[in-house]
DRENTOR-946984 format. One line per 3 residues: number of its first residue (from 1); their letters; for each residue x, y, z of N, C-alpha, C, CB. Coordinates in pm, 1 decimal, decimal comma. Glycine has a CB too. Layout:
BEGIN
NUM) A) X:Y:Z:X:Y:Z:X:Y:Z:X:Y:Z  ... .
This chain:
BEGIN
1) XXX) -1002,4:1199,8:1114,8:-866,0:1199,8:1165,4:-771,7:1242,2:1053,6:-827,0:1060,4:1220,9  -663,6:1299,6:1092,8:-562,9:1347,6:997,0:-449,9:1245,3:991,4:-508,2:1490,0:1037,2  -420,2:1194,5:871,7:-323,1:1086,9:853,4:-214,9:1128,9:754,9:-392,8:958,8:804,5 .
4) XXX) -90,7:1091,5:787,8:23,4:1110,8:698,9:81,6:974,1:665,6:131,3:1203,8:763,8  96,8:944,5:536,6:157,6:819,9:489,6:287,3:856,5:417,8:59,8:739,5:394,7  399,0:798,5:464,5:530,2:826,4:404,6:587,4:694,2:351,9:628,5:893,5:509,4 .
7) XXX) 630,7:693,3:226,6:683,3:571,2:164,6:788,6:609,0:60,9:568,8:487,6:98,9  874,1:510,6:25,5:974,7:535,2:-77,6:928,7:490,4:-216,0:1103,5:464,6:-41,7  868,5:372,9:-222,2:822,6:320,4:-351,2:674,7:285,9:-339,7:906,0:195,1:-394,7 .
10) XXX) 598,5:301,7:-447,1:455,0:272,5:-439,3:424,4:122,6:-447,2:382,0:345,0:-550,8  472,1:46,9:-349,1:446,8:-97,1:-345,4:302,1:-124,1:-307,2:542,3:-166,9:-246,6  262,7:-251,6:-313,0:123,0:-288,7:-290,2:73,0:-236,8:-156,6:106,4:-439,8:-296,6 .
13) XXX) 147,8:-251,6:-48,5:103,4:-210,4:84,7:71,8:-60,2:87,5:211,1:-244,4:190,2  157,0:17,6:26,7:135,0:162,2:19,3:8,0:193,6:-58,7:255,5:231,9:-45,6  -6,0:133,2:-175,0:-123,5:161,1:-258,2:-252,0:121,6:-187,2:-113,1:87,4:-391,8 .
16) XXX) -251,1:7,1:-117,4:-370,2:-37,6:-45,8:-407,2:62,4:63,4:-347,8:-177,3:14,9  -308,7:99,4:145,5:-336,1:191,5:256,1:-380,5:327,0:202,9:-211,8:207,7:345,4  -310,1:377,4:103,5:-346,2:507,6:47,1:-488,2:506,2:-8,5:-247,3:547,4:-62,9 .
19) XXX) -522,1:404,5:-86,6:-655,2:397,5:-146,4:-763,9:379,4:-41,0:-661,5:283,7:-247,0  -739,4:293,2:57,3:-839,4:270,7:161,6:-863,7:397,3:242,7:-795,6:156,9:253,9  -757,0:465,5:279,8:-772,1:587,2:359,6:-834,5:700,5:279,2:-637,3:631,3:414,3 .
22) XXX) -802,9:709,3:150,4:-859,5:817,4:68,9:-1009,6:797,5:46,7:-787,0:825,6:-66,6  -1057,9:673,2:53,4:-1201,6:646,2:38,3:-1279,4:672,4:166,7:-1223,2:502,3:-5,5  -1212,1:674,3:280,1:-1280,6:688,9:408,6:-1316,2:835,8:430,1:-1192,1:635,7:525,6 .
25) XXX) -1445,3:867,7:440,8:-1484,4:1008,3:456,4:-1441,4:1069,3:589,9:-1633,6:1020,9:442,2  -1403,9:986,9:685,9:-1360,7:1036,7:815,6:-1211,0:1061,6:824,2:-1400,7:940,6:921,7  -1139,9:1044,1:712,4:-994,0:1058,7:710,9:-954,2:1173,7:619,5:-925,8:927,5:665,1 .
28) XXX) -867,9:1259,5:671,1:-804,8:1364,5:591,4:-661,6:1317,6:567,5:-810,0:1507,4:664,0  -630,1:1281,7:443,9:-506,6:1211,2:410,4:-404,4:1299,6:341,6:-537,2:1093,9:323,0  -279,5:1286,7:384,8:-164,7:1342,9:314,2:-65,5:1229,8:290,6:-98,8:1460,9:395,0 .
31) XXX) -9,9:1223,5:170,2:89,5:1122,0:135,6:218,1:1190,9:91,5:36,5:1027,4:23,8  329,1:1134,5:136,4:460,8:1182,2:94,3:534,9:1062,5:37,0:540,9:1248,3:213,8  553,4:1062,0:-93,9:622,6:953,4:-162,2:763,2:1001,2:-194,8:546,2:908,7:-291,8 .
34) XXX) 861,3:938,0:-131,9:1001,4:976,0:-148,9:1071,1:874,5:-239,1:1073,5:985,8:-11,4  1023,9:863,7:-361,6:1078,1:765,6:-455,2:1219,8:805,9:-493,3:988,4:753,4:-581,4  1316,7:714,3:-476,5:1456,5:751,2:-500,8:1488,3:789,8:-644,5:1544,2:638,8:-461,4 .
37) XXX) 1412,1:742,3:-741,7:1442,3:772,2:-882,1:1342,8:867,7:-946,7:1446,5:644,9:-961,0  1219,6:864,7:-900,9:1115,6:943,6:-966,1:1077,2:1070,5:-891,4:994,7:860,1:-984,1  1138,9:1097,2:-778,0:1104,3:1217,0:-703,0:975,9:1198,9:-624,9:1091,7:1335,4:-796,0 .
40) XXX) 921,4:1310,3:-576,1:801,8:1306,3:-493,8:678,8:1270,9:-576,4:781,4:1439,7:-424,0  581,9:1207,0:-510,8:454,8:1178,2:-575,3:376,4:1306,7:-595,6:373,3:1077,9:-492,6  283,8:1304,1:-689,0:207,4:1423,5:-719,7:63,6:1384,0:-745,8:266,9:1498,5:-840,7 .
43) XXX) -28,6:1470,7:-710,9:-169,7:1445,0:-734,4:-249,7:1466,7:-607,7:-190,5:1303,5:-786,3  -377,4:1426,4:-610,5:-461,9:1444,5:-492,4:-402,0:1374,7:-369,7:-603,3:1390,9:-519,8  -410,5:1437,8:-257,7:-364,9:1384,8:-128,5:-212,6:1384,0:-112,5:-416,9:1244,9:-110,6 .
46) XXX) -137,7:1436,2:-208,8:8,3:1433,7:-196,4:61,2:1566,7:-145,2:73,1:1400,0:-330,9  162,3:1557,5:-58,8:239,1:1675,1:-19,6:378,5:1656,7:-78,5:243,4:1693,7:138,2  449,9:1764,9:-97,9:579,5:1758,2:-165,2:698,3:1752,3:-70,5:594,9:1875,7:-254,9 .
49) XXX) 676,3:1791,9:54,9:786,9:1795,3:149,7:740,8:1748,3:287,0:845,9:1936,5:158,7  833,6:1695,2:362,4:806,2:1657,6:500,1:774,6:1784,3:579,5:926,7:1580,4:562,6  671,4:1780,8:664,2:640,0:1899,4:744,4:747,1:1922,4:850,9:501,3:1884,8:810,7 .
52) XXX) 844,3:2006,3:820,9:959,5:2027,2:908,9:928,1:2106,0:1035,2:1067,1:2097,3:833,9  822,2:2183,7:1033,6:786,3:2259,8:1153,3:700,0:2172,4:1242,8:711,8:2391,7:1116,3  730,4:2173,5:1371,4:655,3:2093,1:1467,3:506,3:2124,2:1459,9:707,0:2117,1:1609,3 .
55) XXX) 471,5:2250,4:1443,8:330,5:2288,7:1436,5:260,5:2223,8:1317,1:317,7:2440,8:1428,0  330,6:2209,3:1205,3:271,7:2145,0:1087,3:258,2:1994,8:1106,4:356,0:2173,9:963,3  351,7:1935,7:1177,1:348,2:1791,5:1201,2:243,7:1754,7:1306,4:486,0:1742,0:1245,1 .
58) XXX) 219,0:1844,6:1400,1:126,3:1816,4:1510,1:-18,5:1800,7:1466,1:134,7:1925,4:1611,6  -50,8:1835,2:1344,2:-189,3:1819,8:1298,0:-223,8:1673,5:1267,6:-212,7:1905,4:1173,3  -122,5:1585,2:1263,1:-147,6:1445,7:1228,5:-179,0:1361,9:1351,8:-27,7:1387,5:1155,6 .
61) XXX) -284,6:1281,8:1339,9:-324,1:1190,1:1447,0:-248,7:1058,0:1437,1:-475,0:1164,6:1442,5  -212,7:1020,4:1315,1:-138,7:895,4:1293,5:-50,3:910,0:1170,2:-236,2:774,5:1277,2  66,9:844,9:1176,4:161,4:843,9:1064,7:189,6:698,4:1028,5:294,3:920,4:1100,9 .
64) XXX) 176,7:665,0:900,9:216,9:534,3:849,3:355,0:554,1:788,5:112,7:476,7:742,9  453,8:483,0:839,9:591,1:497,7:792,7:631,5:369,7:719,8:688,8:528,0:911,3  641,5:378,3:588,1:675,5:263,0:505,3:823,4:231,7:509,1:632,5:286,6:363,1 .
67) XXX) 875,2:182,4:398,4:1015,9:140,9:387,2:1102,8:265,9:375,0:1037,8:45,5:264,0  1103,7:344,4:483,0:1169,9:474,8:487,2:1266,7:476,1:603,6:1066,7:590,6:499,7  1380,3:537,5:583,8:1478,3:550,0:690,7:1551,8:682,0:679,7:1577,2:433,5:687,4 .
70) XXX) 1670,3:685,2:738,4:1754,9:803,4:732,8:1846,5:788,7:611,1:1837,7:821,5:865,7  1848,4:887,1:525,5:1935,1:878,3:408,7:1899,8:981,0:304,2:1928,1:741,0:348,8  1978,4:978,8:198,2:1957,0:1070,6:86,9:1817,7:1049,4:28,8:2065,1:1051,0:-22,1 .
73) XXX) 1744,5:1158,1:11,1:1608,6:1156,5:-42,6:1512,0:1077,9:44,7:1609,2:1098,7:-181,8  1545,5:1063,0:173,0:1454,6:1002,3:269,1:1439,9:1099,6:385,8:1506,7:861,7:317,2  1434,7:1048,7:506,5:1422,3:1135,2:623,5:1559,0:1180,4:672,9:1347,3:1063,1:735,3 .
76) XXX) 1560,7:1294,6:736,9:1680,7:1338,3:806,6:1668,6:1292,5:951,8:1699,8:1494,3:796,6  1777,5:1297,1:1023,9:1775,5:1263,3:1166,5:1676,7:1353,2:1240,8:1917,1:1276,6:1227,8  1674,6:1480,4:1208,4:1583,8:1574,7:1273,6:1437,8:1539,0:1247,3:1612,1:1717,1:1225,8 .
79) XXX) 1406,6:1497,4:1124,7:1268,9:1459,9:1091,0:1226,7:1333,8:1165,9:1254,5:1438,3:939,3  1316,2:1235,5:1173,8:1285,1:1113,6:1248,9:1260,0:1146,4:1395,4:1399,4:1010,9:1236,1  1340,3:1234,1:1451,3:1322,5:1271,2:1591,0:1194,6:1351,7:1611,4:1442,7:1350,9:1640,0 .
82) XXX) 1154,9:1432,6:1512,4:1026,3:1502,3:1520,1:910,3:1402,6:1523,7:1010,0:1598,3:1400,7  919,3:1297,2:1441,3:815,1:1194,1:1441,5:807,0:1125,1:1577,4:841,9:1090,2:1331,1  921,6:1095,7:1635,7:922,9:1032,8:1768,1:860,6:1125,5:1871,3:1066,7:995,7:1809,6 .
85) XXX) 890,7:1253,9:1862,6:831,3:1350,9:1953,5:681,0:1359,7:1937,7:892,4:1486,4:1931,8  633,4:1345,5:1816,0:489,5:1346,2:1789,5:420,7:1233,0:1864,8:462,0:1334,1:1638,5  485,2:1117,5:1866,5:429,3:1001,2:1935,9:441,2:1018,1:2088,0:501,1:871,6:1890,5 .
88) XXX) 557,3:1058,6:2133,0:582,5:1067,0:2277,9:509,6:1182,8:2344,5:730,7:1080,5:2303,6  505,9:1298,2:2280,2:451,5:1417,9:2343,9:304,3:1442,6:2313,0:530,8:1536,9:2302,0  259,8:1401,0:2196,0:122,5:1429,1:2155,6:36,6:1303,2:2156,3:120,4:1492,4:2017,6 .
91) XXX) 99,1:1188,0:2172,8:30,0:1058,5:2171,1:-34,5:1029,5:2035,8:-76,1:1054,5:2280,1  24,1:1082,1:1928,1:-19,5:1043,5:1794,2:28,3:900,8:1770,4:35,8:1142,2:1684,0  -39,0:831,2:1680,5:-0,1:694,0:1650,3:101,2:688,7:1538,0:-121,6:611,2:1614,1 .
94) XXX) 179,3:581,9:1538,6:270,9:558,4:1427,2:264,0:409,9:1393,1:418,3:602,7:1462,5  254,0:380,7:1264,0:246,4:243,9:1214,2:369,2:221,7:1126,9:112,6:217,6:1134,3  450,5:122,8:1163,9:570,5:90,6:1086,9:537,0:-20,1:988,0:687,9:48,0:1180,4 .
97) XXX) 572,2:0,9:861,5:548,5:-98,5:756,6:681,4:-124,0:686,6:438,2:-50,2:654,4  764,7:-212,8:744,5:896,3:-239,5:684,4:882,1:-291,1:542,1:974,8:-340,8:769,0  989,5:-277,1:465,7:988,1:-324,3:328,2:1119,1:-387,7:289,5:956,7:-211,4:234,5 .
100) XXX) 1126,5:-439,0:168,4:1243,0:-515,6:123,9:1370,5:-434,1:105,2:1210,7:-582,8:-3,6  1362,5:-302,3:110,1:1484,4:-222,2:102,1:1555,3:-215,2:237,9:1451,6:-80,9:52,3  1483,6:-247,5:344,6:1543,6:-247,8:478,2:1576,6:-109,1:531,5:1668,0:-330,0:476,8 .
103) XXX) 1512,0:-6,8:479,7:1543,9:129,9:520,4:1514,3:158,6:666,8:1468,1:226,1:435,4  1415,9:91,6:725,0:1380,6:120,1:863,6:1491,4:82,3:961,4:1253,9:47,2:900,2  1583,4:-2,6:920,3:1695,6:-35,8:1008,5:1778,2:87,0:1042,7:1784,2:-141,1:943,8 .
106) XXX) 1779,4:186,7:955,1:1857,1:308,0:981,0:1792,7:396,5:1087,7:1874,0:387,2:852,5  1673,1:362,0:1132,1:1605,1:439,8:1235,8:1648,9:399,2:1376,1:1454,5:423,9:1222,6  1727,3:292,7:1385,3:1768,8:239,4:1515,3:1837,0:345,2:1603,3:1863,0:121,8:1494,8 .
109) XXX) 1920,9:426,9:1547,1:1994,8:526,0:1624,5:1921,8:657,8:1643,8:2124,4:552,3:1559,1  1794,8:663,4:1608,9:1716,9:785,7:1625,0:1623,7:770,8:1744,8:1636,4:817,5:1496,2  1548,7:875,6:1773,6:1449,1:867,8:1881,0:1335,5:772,5:1845,5:1392,7:1006,6:1911,1 .
112) XXX) 1321,5:737,4:1717,8:1220,3:639,9:1676,8:1261,8:496,6:1712,3:1194,9:650,8:1526,2  1391,8:471,9:1725,7:1442,0:336,7:1752,0:1368,8:263,8:1863,9:1587,1:343,2:1785,4  1355,5:322,6:1983,3:1287,9:252,2:2092,9:1137,1:232,2:2071,6:1309,7:327,6:2220,6 .
115) XXX) 1079,1:304,5:1975,7:934,8:293,5:1950,9:903,3:177,9:1856,4:880,5:424,7:1892,7  998,6:139,1:1772,3:975,9:31,3:1675,5:944,6:-96,6:1752,5:1100,4:11,4:1581,8  830,2:-160,5:1723,1:783,4:-272,5:1806,1:852,3:-406,8:1781,5:638,5:-290,1:1785,1 .
118) XXX) 949,5:-412,3:1694,3:1022,1:-536,5:1669,9:1171,5:-508,9:1678,5:984,9:-597,1:1531,4  1249,3:-614,7:1688,3:1394,8:-601,7:1679,7:1435,3:-663,6:1547,1:1468,6:-671,2:1802,2  1483,7:-578,8:1456,6:1522,9:-625,2:1324,6:1642,1:-719,6:1334,0:1555,9:-506,6:1233,8 .
121) XXX) 1643,5:-820,5:1247,8:1761,0:-904,3:1230,3:1852,7:-828,0:1135,0:1723,9:-1049,0:1174,7  1955,0:-765,5:1190,4:2040,6:-678,7:1110,0:2126,9:-754,3:1009,5:2128,8:-598,3:1200,1  2134,4:-887,0:1022,2:2209,3:-965,4:924,1:2127,7:-987,7:797,0:2250,6:-1100,0:984,1 .
124) XXX) 1996,2:-956,2:803,5:1908,6:-973,0:686,8:1824,8:-846,7:664,6:1816,1:-1096,6:705,2  1889,8:-734,8:633,5:1814,8:-609,8:618,7:1710,8:-613,7:507,1:1910,1:-496,8:593,1  1733,5:-699,2:407,1:1638,9:-709,5:296,0:1522,6:-802,5:327,7:1710,2:-757,8:171,6 .
127) XXX) 1521,2:-860,5:448,9:1412,8:-949,5:489,3:1435,2:-1091,4:440,5:1280,5:-897,8:437,4  1328,4:-1167,5:439,8:1333,2:-1307,6:399,0:1243,4:-1327,8:277,9:1290,5:-1401,1:515,2  1294,9:-1396,3:178,1:1217,6:-1425,9:57,6:1199,3:-1575,8:45,3:1286,6:-1369,0:-68,5 .
130) XXX) 1092,4:-1613,9:-22,2:1064,1:-1755,1:-43,1:997,4:-1770,3:-179,1:974,0:-1812,8:70,8  1036,2:-1873,8:-253,1:974,4:-1898,4:-383,1:830,1:-1942,7:-369,2:1052,9:-2003,0:-459,8  797,3:-2006,9:-257,8:661,1:-2053,7:-234,1:580,3:-1938,2:-174,9:659,5:-2178,5:-138,9 .
133) XXX) 472,6:-1898,4:-240,1:396,7:-1784,2:-189,4:317,7:-1818,4:-63,8:302,6:-1733,0:-296,3  302,7:-1720,2:21,9:219,7:-1734,1:141,0:96,9:-1645,3:121,8:299,0:-1695,5:272,0  -22,1:-1703,8:135,6:-142,4:-1621,4:118,3:-163,5:-1530,0:238,1:-266,1:-1710,1:97,6 .
136) XXX) -215,5:-1412,2:211,7:-251,6:-1319,2:317,8:-402,5:-1323,9:333,8:-202,0:-1173,8:286,7  -449,2:-1352,8:453,1:-591,9:-1360,1:479,6:-626,5:-1271,3:597,6:-635,4:-1505,0:506,2  -735,8:-1198,0:585,2:-782,0:-1115,2:695,0:-847,9:-1201,3:801,4:-879,0:-1008,1:644,8 .
139) XXX) -827,1:-1165,2:927,4:-898,0:-1234,4:1035,4:-1045,5:-1197,8:1025,6:-839,4:-1196,7:1176,7  -1131,7:-1276,4:1088,3:-1275,4:-1250,6:1082,0:-1310,8:-1110,0:1129,5:-1350,3:-1353,2:1165,1  -1258,5:-1062,3:1243,3:-1293,9:-925,4:1285,2:-1243,8:-817,8:1189,4:-1238,4:-898,3:1423,0 .
142) XXX) -1141,2:-846,7:1111,8:-1084,5:-746,5:1020,9:-1152,2:-744,4:884,6:-937,1:-771,5:1002,8  -1248,0:-831,9:861,5:-1307,7:-841,5:728,7:-1416,6:-739,3:700,5:-1363,4:-976,6:710,1  -1476,3:-679,8:802,2:-1590,0:-592,6:775,5:-1566,3:-442,9:792,8:-1699,5:-631,7:862,0 .
145) XXX) -1463,6:-394,9:863,9:-1447,0:-248,9:872,1:-1422,8:-186,4:734,7:-1330,7:-214,2:965,5  -1461,4:-60,9:721,9:-1448,3:10,0:594,7:-1305,9:5,5:541,0:-1492,3:154,3:610,8  -1207,1:13,6:629,3:-1067,7:15,9:586,1:-1027,9:-111,4:511,6:-977,0:35,4:705,8 .
148) XXX) -1082,7:-225,6:548,6:-1043,2:-351,8:486,1:-1150,8:-411,4:396,6:-1006,6:-451,0:591,8  -1261,6:-343,4:380,5:-1369,5:-392,7:295,9:-1336,1:-363,3:150,0:-1505,3:-328,5:335,6  -1319,7:-467,3:70,3:-1280,3:-450,0:-69,4:-1398,3:-451,9:-164,9:-1182,9:-557,2:-108,5 .
151) XXX) -1501,9:-525,3:-130,4:-1620,4:-534,0:-214,7:-1740,7:-476,5:-142,5:-1647,2:-679,0:-255,8  -1859,4:-516,6:-188,1:-1982,7:-466,7:-126,8:-2001,5:-522,7:14,2:-2103,5:-502,7:-213,8  -1948,3:-641,8:38,1:-1959,0:-702,6:171,5:-1834,4:-786,1:198,0:-2088,0:-790,3:183,5 .
154) XXX) -1814,7:-824,3:324,7:-1693,0:-894,9:365,8:-1670,1:-1024,0:287,8:-1699,2:-925,9:513,7  -1776,5:-1092,5:250,3:-1762,6:-1219,0:177,3:-1695,9:-1199,9:40,6:-1899,6:-1284,0:159,1  -1697,3:-1078,2:-11,4:-1635,1:-1050,5:-141,6:-1483,3:-1037,2:-133,4:-1693,2:-923,8:-200,2 .
157) XXX) -1428,6:-1015,8:-13,7:-1285,4:-987,4:0,6:-1192,7:-1091,3:-62,2:-1252,6:-975,1:144,6  -1210,7:-1222,4:-34,4:-1112,1:-1319,6:-86,9:-1102,2:-1325,7:-238,9:-1145,8:-1455,9:-36,6  -1210,4:-1296,2:-309,5:-1207,9:-1307,5:-455,7:-1203,9:-1171,6:-525,7:-1328,9:-1385,0:-503,1 .
160) XXX) -1200,4:-1065,0:-448,9:-1199,0:-930,6:-508,2:-1067,0:-908,2:-582,1:-1219,4:-821,4:-398,7  -1068,9:-839,2:-696,3:-945,1:-814,4:-771,7:-838,4:-739,2:-692,2:-977,0:-736,8:-896,3  -878,1:-662,4:-592,8:-781,3:-587,5:-512,9:-745,9:-657,7:-382,2:-835,2:-449,9:-483,1 .
163) XXX) -781,6:-785,0:-369,6:-747,0:-856,4:-246,8:-594,9:-871,5:-237,9:-816,7:-995,9:-242,2  -543,8:-887,4:-115,7:-397,3:-894,0:-100,6:-335,9:-1005,5:-184,9:-360,3:-914,7:46,4  -228,8:-974,3:-254,6:-161,0:-1079,1:-331,3:-86,5:-1171,9:-235,8:-63,0:-1017,5:-435,5 .
166) XXX) -60,6:-1293,4:-280,8:23,6:-1381,7:-201,1:159,5:-1314,7:-186,2:36,7:-1523,9:-266,7  221,9:-1335,5:-72,8:348,9:-1268,6:-47,9:464,9:-1367,2:-57,3:347,6:-1201,1:89,5  575,3:-1317,4:-101,6:698,6:-1394,5:-110,2:804,9:-1334,7:-18,6:749,3:-1399,6:-255,3 .
169) XXX) 764,7:-1238,1:67,2:861,0:-1164,4:146,9:805,8:-1138,3:286,0:897,9:-1032,9:78,6  896,3:-1133,2:382,5:861,2:-1085,9:517,2:983,5:-1020,5:579,1:809,4:-1202,8:607,3  957,7:-934,3:674,5:1063,3:-865,4:747,1:1134,7:-966,0:837,3:1005,9:-746,5:830,3 .
172) XXX) 1265,6:-959,6:842,3:1341,7:-1048,6:931,2:1361,0:-979,2:1065,9:1480,3:-1087,0:868,2  1315,5:-1045,4:1170,3:1332,4:-988,0:1304,4:1374,7:-1099,0:1401,6:1199,8:-918,8:1353,1  1433,1:-1057,8:1512,0:1478,1:-1155,1:1610,1:1376,4:-1172,6:1722,0:1612,1:-1113,4:1667,6 .
175) X) 1287,8:-1076,0:1739,2:1182,1:-1085,3:1840,0:1056,7:-1022,8:1788,1:1223,8:-1018,8:1970,6 .
């Protein structure tokens, strides 16, 4: 499958998804890192620009959209609407991964707005933080697929050095 991952900063979620997908022999991966201070990402699996032509975007089966919204050095309204068209007309998948910058809130007024599966709490665009960490644990069915397998076998996941760190943040939503 052909996958596009778009993110602003290389946070843990981005690095995990990028690394897992790049290891999967059944995935052809492109990443677009729109870092506000460092520019686009560079190296294997990176593209430098958003595929502005519909024909170039249509090659993707799924898009992972990180803490990205409409704004300077992010997506344009036209690009967001192209992504929505990809989902609506081609039935490609889209995975939203909100982040602490709250950039996805700016997608509300685009064609992507109705596709977002949650309703953001707009009074807390930066999400919710807590000093007490919450551990992230994979469900039993999620422990063995190649995408979530961190060690040689599922039992290695909880103690593997690349296992999910405890989180101090979550997206604020009303539903």
